[in-house]
C-alpha positions in Angstrom: 17.6 -6.5 -15.2 16.8 -8.8 -12.3 15.2 -11.8 -14.0 14.8 -11.7 -17.8 13.9 -15.0 -19.3 13.8 -18.4 -17.6 17.2 -19.5 -19.1 18.9 -16.3 -17.8 17.4 -17.0 -14.3 18.8 -20.6 -14.4 22.2 -19.4 -15.6 22.6 -17.0 -12.7 21.2 -19.3 -10.1 18.1 -17.5 -9.0 14.4 -17.6 -9.7 11.7 -15.0 -9.2 8.1 -16.2 -9.1 6.2 -13.0 -10.0 2.6 -12.5 -9.4 0.1 -9.6 -9.2 -1.1 -8.1 -5.9 -3.9 -5.6 -5.4 -4.7 -3.8 -2.1 -7.9 -1.9 -1.4 -8.4 0.3 1.6 -9.8 3.7 2.7 -7.8 6.8 2.8 -8.7 10.0 4.7 -7.9 13.5 3.5 -7.8 15.5 6.8 -7.2 18.8 4.9 -10.8 18.6 3.6 -12.1 19.2 7.2 -13.1 22.8 7.4 -12.0 24.9 10.4 -11.8 28.6 11.1 -8.8 28.0 13.4 -5.4 28.3 11.8 -4.0 26.1 14.5 -6.5 23.3 13.8 -5.9 23.6 10.0 -2.1 23.3 10.6 -2.6 20.4 13.0 -4.8 18.6 10.4 -2.3 19.3 7.7 0.5 17.7 9.8 -1.6 14.7 10.7 -2.6 14.3 7.1 1.0 13.2 6.3 0.7 10.2 8.7 -1.0 7.1 7.3 -4.0 6.1 9.4 -4.4 2.4 9.1 -7.7 1.0 8.0 -8.8 -2.6 7.2 -7.3 -3.7 3.9 -8.5 -6.2 1.4 -5.6 -8.0 -0.4 -6.1 -9.8 -3.7 -3.4 -11.8 -5.3 -3.0 -14.7 -7.8 -0.8 -16.6 -5.3 -2.5 -15.9 -1.9 -6.1 -15.4 -3.0 -8.2 -12.9 -1.0 -7.1 -11.9 2.5 -8.5 -9.3 4.9 -6.0 -7.4 7.1 -7.2 -5.6 10.2 -4.4 -3.1 9.9 -2.0 -2.9 7.0 0.8 -0.3 6.6 
């Protein structure tokens, strides 16, 4: 256990300030693109494993609301 109660944190000399973070972004599923070519389907399947960055909205209790142009 990394933190436990406040007294345990003080006894071991560390403090973790926990807070919630939420990220909202788009995600593309390239395998849903229909193609008759087996090569194109394979290529789309390979590229589907790579994350394509989109603008991301970050919401947290510490930082508030932030917009990221690209977030990985």
